[in-house]
N, CA, C and O atoms as a Maestro MAE file, in Angstrom:
{
 s_m_m2io_version
 :::
 2.0.0
}

f_m_ct {
 s_m_title
 :::
 protein
 m_atom[260] {
  # First column is atom index #
  i_m_mmod_type
  r_m_x_coord
  r_m_y_coord
  r_m_z_coord
  i_m_residue_number
  s_m_chain_name
  s_m_pdb_residue_name
  s_m_pdb_atom_name
  i_m_atomic_number
  :::
  1 25 -4.533 13.059 4.455 1 A "MET " " N  " 7
  2 3 -5.141 11.926 5.098 1 A "MET " " CA " 6
  3 2 -4.036 11.136 5.788 1 A "MET " " C  " 6
  4 15 -2.947 10.973 5.239 1 A "MET " " O  " 8
  5 25 -4.319 10.651 6.984 2 A "ASN " " N  " 7
  6 3 -3.342 9.875 7.745 2 A "ASN " " CA " 6
  7 2 -3.707 8.402 7.705 2 A "ASN " " C  " 6
  8 15 -4.859 8.024 7.912 2 A "ASN " " O  " 8
  9 25 -2.707 7.582 7.435 3 A "VAL " " N  " 7
  10 3 -2.873 6.132 7.436 3 A "VAL " " CA " 6
  11 2 -1.725 5.523 8.224 3 A "VAL " " C  " 6
  12 15 -0.726 6.189 8.493 3 A "VAL " " O  " 8
  13 25 -1.868 4.270 8.589 4 A "ILE " " N  " 7
  14 3 -0.801 3.540 9.257 4 A "ILE " " CA " 6
  15 2 -0.171 2.620 8.214 4 A "ILE " " C  " 6
  16 15 -0.840 1.737 7.677 4 A "ILE " " O  " 8
  17 25 1.114 2.825 7.928 5 A "ILE " " N  " 7
  18 3 1.837 1.991 6.971 5 A "ILE " " CA " 6
  19 2 2.949 1.284 7.714 5 A "ILE " " C  " 6
  20 15 3.845 1.923 8.265 5 A "ILE " " O  " 8
  21 25 2.890 -0.042 7.728 6 A "ASN " " N  " 7
  22 3 3.869 -0.864 8.443 6 A "ASN " " CA " 6
  23 2 4.086 -0.348 9.866 6 A "ASN " " C  " 6
  24 15 5.220 -0.167 10.310 6 A "ASN " " O  " 8
  25 25 2.981 -0.115 10.569 7 A "ASP " " N  " 7
  26 3 2.951 0.309 11.973 7 A "ASP " " CA " 6
  27 2 3.459 1.726 12.224 7 A "ASP " " C  " 6
  28 15 3.741 2.080 13.368 7 A "ASP " " O  " 8
  29 25 3.581 2.544 11.176 8 A "GLN " " N  " 7
  30 3 3.981 3.939 11.347 8 A "GLN " " CA " 6
  31 2 2.934 4.845 10.714 8 A "GLN " " C  " 6
  32 15 2.512 4.630 9.578 8 A "GLN " " O  " 8
  33 25 2.524 5.859 11.464 9 A "GLU " " N  " 7
  34 3 1.536 6.792 10.932 9 A "GLU " " CA " 6
  35 2 2.189 7.685 9.882 9 A "GLU " " C  " 6
  36 15 3.262 8.247 10.103 9 A "GLU " " O  " 8
  37 25 1.519 7.804 8.730 10 A "LYS " " N  " 7
  38 3 2.033 8.638 7.642 10 A "LYS " " CA " 6
  39 2 0.896 9.452 7.059 10 A "LYS " " C  " 6
  40 15 -0.260 9.027 7.058 10 A "LYS " " O  " 8
  41 25 1.238 10.613 6.571 11 A "GLU " " N  " 7
  42 3 0.270 11.418 5.840 11 A "GLU " " CA " 6
  43 2 0.478 11.133 4.357 11 A "GLU " " C  " 6
  44 15 1.595 11.237 3.849 11 A "GLU " " O  " 8
  45 25 -0.591 10.777 3.671 12 A "VAL " " N  " 7
  46 3 -0.524 10.479 2.244 12 A "VAL " " CA " 6
  47 2 -1.556 11.306 1.503 12 A "VAL " " C  " 6
  48 15 -2.578 11.702 2.063 12 A "VAL " " O  " 8
  49 25 -1.272 11.561 0.237 13 A "ASN " " N  " 7
  50 3 -2.188 12.326 -0.600 13 A "ASN " " CA " 6
  51 2 -2.961 11.436 -1.558 13 A "ASN " " C  " 6
  52 15 -3.905 11.894 -2.202 13 A "ASN " " O  " 8
  53 25 -2.576 10.173 -1.661 14 A "GLY " " N  " 7
  54 3 -3.209 9.269 -2.607 14 A "GLY " " CA " 6
  55 2 -4.617 8.888 -2.206 14 A "GLY " " C  " 6
  56 15 -4.964 8.870 -1.025 14 A "GLY " " O  " 8
  57 25 -5.414 8.586 -3.201 15 A "LYS " " N  " 7
  58 3 -6.789 8.179 -2.947 15 A "LYS " " CA " 6
  59 2 -6.992 6.685 -3.142 15 A "LYS " " C  " 6
  60 15 -8.002 6.129 -2.712 15 A "LYS " " O  " 8
  61 25 -6.027 6.032 -3.794 16 A "THR " " N  " 7
  62 3 -6.100 4.594 -4.005 16 A "THR " " CA " 6
  63 2 -4.787 3.959 -3.560 16 A "THR " " C  " 6
  64 15 -3.801 4.654 -3.312 16 A "THR " " O  " 8
  65 25 -4.784 2.639 -3.463 17 A "VAL " " N  " 7
  66 3 -3.553 1.925 -3.132 17 A "VAL " " CA " 6
  67 2 -2.480 2.250 -4.168 17 A "VAL " " C  " 6
  68 15 -1.321 2.470 -3.816 17 A "VAL " " O  " 8
  69 25 -2.860 2.281 -5.439 18 A "ASP " " N  " 7
  70 3 -1.910 2.587 -6.511 18 A "ASP " " CA " 6
  71 2 -1.302 3.974 -6.334 18 A "ASP " " C  " 6
  72 15 -0.095 4.142 -6.508 18 A "ASP " " O  " 8
  73 25 -2.116 4.967 -5.993 19 A "ASP " " N  " 7
  74 3 -1.619 6.330 -5.754 19 A "ASP " " CA " 6
  75 2 -0.572 6.341 -4.637 19 A "ASP " " C  " 6
  76 15 0.474 6.977 -4.766 19 A "ASP " " O  " 8
  77 25 -0.858 5.645 -3.559 20 A "VAL " " N  " 7
  78 3 0.055 5.623 -2.414 20 A "VAL " " CA " 6
  79 2 1.356 4.921 -2.783 20 A "VAL " " C  " 6
  80 15 2.432 5.372 -2.390 20 A "VAL " " O  " 8
  81 25 1.274 3.822 -3.532 21 A "MET " " N  " 7
  82 3 2.485 3.109 -3.943 21 A "MET " " CA " 6
  83 2 3.354 4.003 -4.834 21 A "MET " " C  " 6
  84 15 4.578 4.008 -4.706 21 A "MET " " O  " 8
  85 25 2.723 4.750 -5.728 22 A "ARG " " N  " 7
  86 3 3.483 5.690 -6.575 22 A "ARG " " CA " 6
  87 2 4.107 6.800 -5.740 22 A "ARG " " C  " 6
  88 15 5.268 7.158 -5.936 22 A "ARG " " O  " 8
  89 25 3.325 7.345 -4.802 23 A "GLU " " N  " 7
  90 3 3.819 8.415 -3.936 23 A "GLU " " CA " 6
  91 2 5.046 7.949 -3.144 23 A "GLU " " C  " 6
  92 15 5.971 8.725 -2.906 23 A "GLU " " O  " 8
  93 25 5.042 6.683 -2.743 24 A "MET " " N  " 7
  94 3 6.159 6.132 -1.981 24 A "MET " " CA " 6
  95 2 7.274 5.610 -2.887 24 A "MET " " C  " 6
  96 15 8.293 5.118 -2.404 24 A "MET " " O  " 8
  97 25 7.075 5.721 -4.205 25 A "LYS " " N  " 7
  98 3 8.056 5.286 -5.202 25 A "LYS " " CA " 6
  99 2 8.402 3.806 -5.060 25 A "LYS " " C  " 6
  100 15 9.569 3.419 -5.128 25 A "LYS " " O  " 8
  101 25 7.362 2.981 -4.861 26 A "LEU " " N  " 7
  102 3 7.552 1.539 -4.740 26 A "LEU " " CA " 6
  103 2 7.264 0.856 -6.065 26 A "LEU " " C  " 6
  104 15 6.345 1.241 -6.789 26 A "LEU " " O  " 8
  105 25 8.050 -0.150 -6.372 27 A "ASP " " N  " 7
  106 3 7.861 -0.948 -7.579 27 A "ASP " " CA " 6
  107 2 6.760 -1.961 -7.288 27 A "ASP " " C  " 6
  108 15 6.984 -2.934 -6.567 27 A "ASP " " O  " 8
  109 25 5.573 -1.738 -7.845 28 A "ARG " " N  " 7
  110 3 4.422 -2.589 -7.526 28 A "ARG " " CA " 6
  111 2 4.608 -4.035 -7.966 28 A "ARG " " C  " 6
  112 15 3.863 -4.910 -7.522 28 A "ARG " " O  " 8
  113 25 5.589 -4.307 -8.832 29 A "ARG " " N  " 7
  114 3 5.856 -5.688 -9.244 29 A "ARG " " CA " 6
  115 2 6.523 -6.486 -8.131 29 A "ARG " " C  " 6
  116 15 6.494 -7.716 -8.148 29 A "ARG " " O  " 8
  117 25 7.132 -5.786 -7.151 30 A "LYS " " N  " 7
  118 3 7.924 -6.462 -6.126 30 A "LYS " " CA " 6
  119 2 7.350 -6.327 -4.722 30 A "LYS " " C  " 6
  120 15 8.070 -6.503 -3.739 30 A "LYS " " O  " 8
  121 25 6.052 -6.014 -4.619 31 A "ILE " " N  " 7
  122 3 5.451 -5.846 -3.303 31 A "ILE " " CA " 6
  123 2 4.133 -6.606 -3.190 31 A "ILE " " C  " 6
  124 15 3.482 -6.932 -4.183 31 A "ILE " " O  " 8
  125 25 3.772 -6.872 -1.943 32 A "VAL " " N  " 7
  126 3 2.452 -7.388 -1.601 32 A "VAL " " CA " 6
  127 2 1.859 -6.376 -0.636 32 A "VAL " " C  " 6
  128 15 2.534 -5.927 0.290 32 A "VAL " " O  " 8
  129 25 0.583 -6.013 -0.852 33 A "VAL " " N  " 7
  130 3 -0.066 -5.005 -0.021 33 A "VAL " " CA " 6
  131 2 -1.263 -5.620 0.691 33 A "VAL " " C  " 6
  132 15 -2.099 -6.293 0.090 33 A "VAL " " O  " 8
  133 25 -1.313 -5.362 1.998 34 A "GLU " " N  " 7
  134 3 -2.449 -5.768 2.812 34 A "GLU " " CA " 6
  135 2 -3.120 -4.488 3.304 34 A "GLU " " C  " 6
  136 15 -2.465 -3.633 3.899 34 A "GLU " " O  " 8
  137 25 -4.403 -4.356 3.060 35 A "LEU " " N  " 7
  138 3 -5.169 -3.183 3.490 35 A "LEU " " CA " 6
  139 2 -6.206 -3.642 4.497 35 A "LEU " " C  " 6
  140 15 -7.113 -4.403 4.162 35 A "LEU " " O  " 8
  141 25 -6.069 -3.180 5.729 36 A "ASN " " N  " 7
  142 3 -6.989 -3.567 6.802 36 A "ASN " " CA " 6
  143 2 -7.141 -5.084 6.889 36 A "ASN " " C  " 6
  144 15 -8.246 -5.618 6.982 36 A "ASN " " O  " 8
  145 25 -5.984 -5.760 6.855 37 A "LYS " " N  " 7
  146 3 -5.879 -7.217 7.015 37 A "LYS " " CA " 6
  147 2 -6.424 -8.024 5.839 37 A "LYS " " C  " 6
  148 15 -6.703 -9.214 5.983 37 A "LYS " " O  " 8
  149 25 -6.577 -7.388 4.678 38 A "VAL " " N  " 7
  150 3 -7.008 -8.084 3.466 38 A "VAL " " CA " 6
  151 2 -5.950 -7.852 2.389 38 A "VAL " " C  " 6
  152 15 -5.610 -6.706 2.092 38 A "VAL " " O  " 8
  153 25 -5.427 -8.932 1.803 39 A "ILE " " N  " 7
  154 3 -4.429 -8.801 0.736 39 A "ILE " " CA " 6
  155 2 -5.115 -8.284 -0.520 39 A "ILE " " C  " 6
  156 15 -6.152 -8.802 -0.937 39 A "ILE " " O  " 8
  157 25 -4.522 -7.256 -1.116 40 A "ILE " " N  " 7
  158 3 -5.067 -6.625 -2.317 40 A "ILE " " CA " 6
  159 2 -4.302 -7.143 -3.531 40 A "ILE " " C  " 6
  160 15 -3.072 -7.103 -3.559 40 A "ILE " " O  " 8
  161 25 -5.026 -7.624 -4.526 41 A "LYS " " N  " 7
  162 3 -4.397 -8.075 -5.769 41 A "LYS " " CA " 6
  163 2 -3.854 -6.866 -6.517 41 A "LYS " " C  " 6
  164 15 -4.457 -5.793 -6.487 41 A "LYS " " O  " 8
  165 25 -2.726 -7.033 -7.184 42 A "LYS " " N  " 7
  166 3 -2.101 -5.925 -7.909 42 A "LYS " " CA " 6
  167 2 -3.049 -5.279 -8.913 42 A "LYS " " C  " 6
  168 15 -3.040 -4.059 -9.074 42 A "LYS " " O  " 8
  169 25 -3.867 -6.084 -9.589 43 A "GLU " " N  " 7
  170 3 -4.795 -5.531 -10.577 43 A "GLU " " CA " 6
  171 2 -5.919 -4.718 -9.930 43 A "GLU " " C  " 6
  172 15 -6.679 -4.049 -10.631 43 A "GLU " " O  " 8
  173 25 -6.029 -4.769 -8.602 44 A "GLU " " N  " 7
  174 3 -7.057 -4.007 -7.890 44 A "GLU " " CA " 6
  175 2 -6.500 -2.737 -7.234 44 A "GLU " " C  " 6
  176 15 -7.261 -1.964 -6.652 44 A "GLU " " O  " 8
  177 25 -5.181 -2.513 -7.320 45 A "PHE " " N  " 7
  178 3 -4.563 -1.343 -6.684 45 A "PHE " " CA " 6
  179 2 -5.231 -0.036 -7.110 45 A "PHE " " C  " 6
  180 15 -5.482 0.830 -6.272 45 A "PHE " " O  " 8
  181 25 -5.517 0.111 -8.394 46 A "ALA " " N  " 7
  182 3 -6.058 1.377 -8.910 46 A "ALA " " CA " 6
  183 2 -7.500 1.617 -8.470 46 A "ALA " " C  " 6
  184 15 -7.943 2.764 -8.416 46 A "ALA " " O  " 8
  185 25 -8.230 0.562 -8.158 47 A "GLN " " N  " 7
  186 3 -9.637 0.714 -7.763 47 A "GLN " " CA " 6
  187 2 -9.820 0.754 -6.252 47 A "GLN " " C  " 6
  188 15 -10.836 1.253 -5.769 47 A "GLN " " O  " 8
  189 25 -8.852 0.234 -5.497 48 A "GLN " " N  " 7
  190 3 -9.015 0.120 -4.048 48 A "GLN " " CA " 6
  191 2 -8.801 1.468 -3.368 48 A "GLN " " C  " 6
  192 15 -7.684 1.984 -3.337 48 A "GLN " " O  " 8
  193 25 -9.870 2.031 -2.825 49 A "LYS " " N  " 7
  194 3 -9.828 3.338 -2.172 49 A "LYS " " CA " 6
  195 2 -9.160 3.247 -0.804 49 A "LYS " " C  " 6
  196 15 -9.279 2.242 -0.103 49 A "LYS " " O  " 8
  197 25 -8.456 4.315 -0.438 50 A "ILE " " N  " 7
  198 3 -7.830 4.457 0.871 50 A "ILE " " CA " 6
  199 2 -8.678 5.426 1.683 50 A "ILE " " C  " 6
  200 15 -9.093 6.475 1.189 50 A "ILE " " O  " 8
  201 25 -8.928 5.059 2.934 51 A "GLN " " N  " 7
  202 3 -9.683 5.914 3.850 51 A "GLN " " CA " 6
  203 2 -8.750 6.418 4.948 51 A "GLN " " C  " 6
  204 15 -7.721 5.803 5.229 51 A "GLN " " O  " 8
  205 25 -9.114 7.533 5.562 52 A "ASP " " N  " 7
  206 3 -8.353 8.064 6.682 52 A "ASP " " CA " 6
  207 2 -8.251 6.994 7.769 52 A "ASP " " C  " 6
  208 15 -9.248 6.351 8.099 52 A "ASP " " O  " 8
  209 25 -7.074 6.802 8.319 53 A "HIS " " N  " 7
  210 3 -6.773 5.851 9.400 53 A "HIS " " CA " 6
  211 2 -6.785 4.385 8.973 53 A "HIS " " C  " 6
  212 15 -6.822 3.502 9.830 53 A "HIS " " O  " 8
  213 25 -6.753 4.102 7.667 54 A "ASP " " N  " 7
  214 3 -6.606 2.718 7.213 54 A "ASP " " CA " 6
  215 2 -5.245 2.197 7.644 54 A "ASP " " C  " 6
  216 15 -4.315 2.969 7.878 54 A "ASP " " O  " 8
  217 25 -5.142 0.883 7.744 55 A "ARG " " N  " 7
  218 3 -3.870 0.223 8.067 55 A "ARG " " CA " 6
  219 2 -3.388 -0.511 6.822 55 A "ARG " " C  " 6
  220 15 -4.091 -1.349 6.257 55 A "ARG " " O  " 8
  221 25 -2.172 -0.174 6.413 56 A "ILE " " N  " 7
  222 3 -1.565 -0.769 5.226 56 A "ILE " " CA " 6
  223 2 -0.280 -1.459 5.642 56 A "ILE " " C  " 6
  224 15 0.564 -0.879 6.325 56 A "ILE " " O  " 8
  225 25 -0.145 -2.701 5.220 57 A "GLU " " N  " 7
  226 3 1.109 -3.437 5.418 57 A "GLU " " CA " 6
  227 2 1.695 -3.683 4.038 57 A "GLU " " C  " 6
  228 15 1.004 -4.168 3.142 57 A "GLU " " O  " 8
  229 25 2.959 -3.352 3.868 58 A "ILE " " N  " 7
  230 3 3.638 -3.538 2.590 58 A "ILE " " CA " 6
  231 2 4.813 -4.478 2.811 58 A "ILE " " C  " 6
  232 15 5.670 -4.237 3.661 58 A "ILE " " O  " 8
  233 25 4.836 -5.545 2.035 59 A "VAL " " N  " 7
  234 3 5.922 -6.517 2.106 59 A "VAL " " CA " 6
  235 2 6.648 -6.497 0.776 59 A "VAL " " C  " 6
  236 15 6.024 -6.622 -0.278 59 A "VAL " " O  " 8
  237 25 7.953 -6.342 0.816 60 A "THR " " N  " 7
  238 3 8.767 -6.342 -0.392 60 A "THR " " CA " 6
  239 2 9.260 -7.747 -0.650 60 A "THR " " C  " 6
  240 15 9.753 -8.422 0.254 60 A "THR " " O  " 8
  241 25 9.123 -8.186 -1.895 61 A "ILE " " N  " 7
  242 3 9.579 -9.504 -2.290 61 A "ILE " " CA " 6
  243 2 11.048 -9.394 -2.694 61 A "ILE " " C  " 6
  244 15 11.413 -8.566 -3.529 61 A "ILE " " O  " 8
  245 25 11.890 -10.248 -2.084 62 A "VAL " " N  " 7
  246 3 13.324 -10.235 -2.345 62 A "VAL " " CA " 6
  247 2 13.731 -11.621 -2.827 62 A "VAL " " C  " 6
  248 15 13.447 -12.629 -2.180 62 A "VAL " " O  " 8
  249 25 14.392 -11.653 -3.961 63 A "GLY " " N  " 7
  250 3 14.889 -12.930 -4.470 63 A "GLY " " CA " 6
  251 2 16.313 -13.181 -4.004 63 A "GLY " " C  " 6
  252 15 17.019 -12.257 -3.600 63 A "GLY " " O  " 8
  253 25 16.706 -14.383 -4.063 64 A "GLY " " N  " 7
  254 3 18.067 -14.697 -3.646 64 A "GLY " " CA " 6
  255 2 18.355 -16.180 -3.832 64 A "GLY " " C  " 6
  256 15 17.487 -16.955 -4.235 64 A "GLY " " O  " 8
  257 25 19.537 -16.537 -3.544 65 A "GLY " " N  " 7
  258 3 19.892 -17.936 -3.744 65 A "GLY " " CA " 6
  259 2 20.785 -18.452 -2.681 65 A "GLY " " C  " 6
  260 15 21.172 -19.620 -2.714 65 A "GLY " " O  " 8
  :::
 }
 m_bond[259] {
  # First column is bond index #
  i_m_from
  i_m_to
  i_m_order
  :::
  1 1 2 1
  2 2 3 1
  3 3 4 2
  4 3 5 1
  5 5 6 1
  6 6 7 1
  7 7 8 2
  8 7 9 1
  9 9 10 1
  10 10 11 1
  11 11 12 2
  12 11 13 1
  13 13 14 1
  14 14 15 1
  15 15 16 2
  16 15 17 1
  17 17 18 1
  18 18 19 1
  19 19 20 2
  20 19 21 1
  21 21 22 1
  22 22 23 1
  23 23 24 2
  24 23 25 1
  25 25 26 1
  26 26 27 1
  27 27 28 2
  28 27 29 1
  29 29 30 1
  30 30 31 1
  31 31 32 2
  32 31 33 1
  33 33 34 1
  34 34 35 1
  35 35 36 2
  36 35 37 1
  37 37 38 1
  38 38 39 1
  39 39 40 2
  40 39 41 1
  41 41 42 1
  42 42 43 1
  43 43 44 2
  44 43 45 1
  45 45 46 1
  46 46 47 1
  47 47 48 2
  48 47 49 1
  49 49 50 1
  50 50 51 1
  51 51 52 2
  52 51 53 1
  53 53 54 1
  54 54 55 1
  55 55 56 2
  56 55 57 1
  57 57 58 1
  58 58 59 1
  59 59 60 2
  60 59 61 1
  61 61 62 1
  62 62 63 1
  63 63 64 2
  64 63 65 1
  65 65 66 1
  66 66 67 1
  67 67 68 2
  68 67 69 1
  69 69 70 1
  70 70 71 1
  71 71 72 2
  72 71 73 1
  73 73 74 1
  74 74 75 1
  75 75 76 2
  76 75 77 1
  77 77 78 1
  78 78 79 1
  79 79 80 2
  80 79 81 1
  81 81 82 1
  82 82 83 1
  83 83 84 2
  84 83 85 1
  85 85 86 1
  86 86 87 1
  87 87 88 2
  88 87 89 1
  89 89 90 1
  90 90 91 1
  91 91 92 2
  92 91 93 1
  93 93 94 1
  94 94 95 1
  95 95 96 2
  96 95 97 1
  97 97 98 1
  98 98 99 1
  99 99 100 2
  100 99 101 1
  101 101 102 1
  102 102 103 1
  103 103 104 2
  104 103 105 1
  105 105 106 1
  106 106 107 1
  107 107 108 2
  108 107 109 1
  109 109 110 1
  110 110 111 1
  111 111 112 2
  112 111 113 1
  113 113 114 1
  114 114 115 1
  115 115 116 2
  116 115 117 1
  117 117 118 1
  118 118 119 1
  119 119 120 2
  120 119 121 1
  121 121 122 1
  122 122 123 1
  123 123 124 2
  124 123 125 1
  125 125 126 1
  126 126 127 1
  127 127 128 2
  128 127 129 1
  129 129 130 1
  130 130 131 1
  131 131 132 2
  132 131 133 1
  133 133 134 1
  134 134 135 1
  135 135 136 2
  136 135 137 1
  137 137 138 1
  138 138 139 1
  139 139 140 2
  140 139 141 1
  141 141 142 1
  142 142 143 1
  143 143 144 2
  144 143 145 1
  145 145 146 1
  146 146 147 1
  147 147 148 2
  148 147 149 1
  149 149 150 1
  150 150 151 1
  151 151 152 2
  152 151 153 1
  153 153 154 1
  154 154 155 1
  155 155 156 2
  156 155 157 1
  157 157 158 1
  158 158 159 1
  159 159 160 2
  160 159 161 1
  161 161 162 1
  162 162 163 1
  163 163 164 2
  164 163 165 1
  165 165 166 1
  166 166 167 1
  167 167 168 2
  168 167 169 1
  169 169 170 1
  170 170 171 1
  171 171 172 2
  172 171 173 1
  173 173 174 1
  174 174 175 1
  175 175 176 2
  176 175 177 1
  177 177 178 1
  178 178 179 1
  179 179 180 2
  180 179 181 1
  181 181 182 1
  182 182 183 1
  183 183 184 2
  184 183 185 1
  185 185 186 1
  186 186 187 1
  187 187 188 2
  188 187 189 1
  189 189 190 1
  190 190 191 1
  191 191 192 2
  192 191 193 1
  193 193 194 1
  194 194 195 1
  195 195 196 2
  196 195 197 1
  197 197 198 1
  198 198 199 1
  199 199 200 2
  200 199 201 1
  201 201 202 1
  202 202 203 1
  203 203 204 2
  204 203 205 1
  205 205 206 1
  206 206 207 1
  207 207 208 2
  208 207 209 1
  209 209 210 1
  210 210 211 1
  211 211 212 2
  212 211 213 1
  213 213 214 1
  214 214 215 1
  215 215 216 2
  216 215 217 1
  217 217 218 1
  218 218 219 1
  219 219 220 2
  220 219 221 1
  221 221 222 1
  222 222 223 1
  223 223 224 2
  224 223 225 1
  225 225 226 1
  226 226 227 1
  227 227 228 2
  228 227 229 1
  229 229 230 1
  230 230 231 1
  231 231 232 2
  232 231 233 1
  233 233 234 1
  234 234 235 1
  235 235 236 2
  236 235 237 1
  237 237 238 1
  238 238 239 1
  239 239 240 2
  240 239 241 1
  241 241 242 1
  242 242 243 1
  243 243 244 2
  244 243 245 1
  245 245 246 1
  246 246 247 1
  247 247 248 2
  248 247 249 1
  249 249 250 1
  250 250 251 1
  251 251 252 2
  252 251 253 1
  253 253 254 1
  254 254 255 1
  255 255 256 2
  256 255 257 1
  257 257 258 1
  258 258 259 1
  259 259 260 2
  :::
 }
}
């Protein structure tokens, strides 16, 4: 299935947001995910289905001082 992640087309095998985050080896504690312009709560990652040609924006949270 092909999706757009941060403006780049990618082929993913995951069926949920959680599957895709694992496939990309992202630490879900340090990211915010927007699916088709809707922010997805972390507790909903496992239930939120991904469809072909969905648009996903991933923002990494970085701490600093």
